[in-house]
C-alpha positions, 0 to 999 in steps of 0.5 A: 364624433358619430352621426345620429340619424333622424327621419327626415320626411315630415308626413304632412301631406294632405294628398299623399303621392305613391312615393310618400306612402311607400316611404312612410310604410317603409319607415314603419316596417323598418322600426316595428317589423310589421308585414306589408299586408298589415300596413297596406290595410291602414288608412292614411291617418293611421299610417301617419300616427304609427310613423310618428311613433316610429320616429319617436322610437328611432330617435330615442334609440339613436339619440346622442349620449347625454353630455356630462 
């Protein structure tokens, strides 16, 4: 039985620290292949929105096959 990876950081921090921001930026860049300069130009709320979409995409692609 294979492992199906899921993102684990929930991104629900009112005042993000540098490690949180770097983690979120890395997740978005990994899924969408965006440039760092583009991600650094985004506001925190926008990063959280795109990270949520990145989580959705990752989980859809890596979901276990349906049981029959």
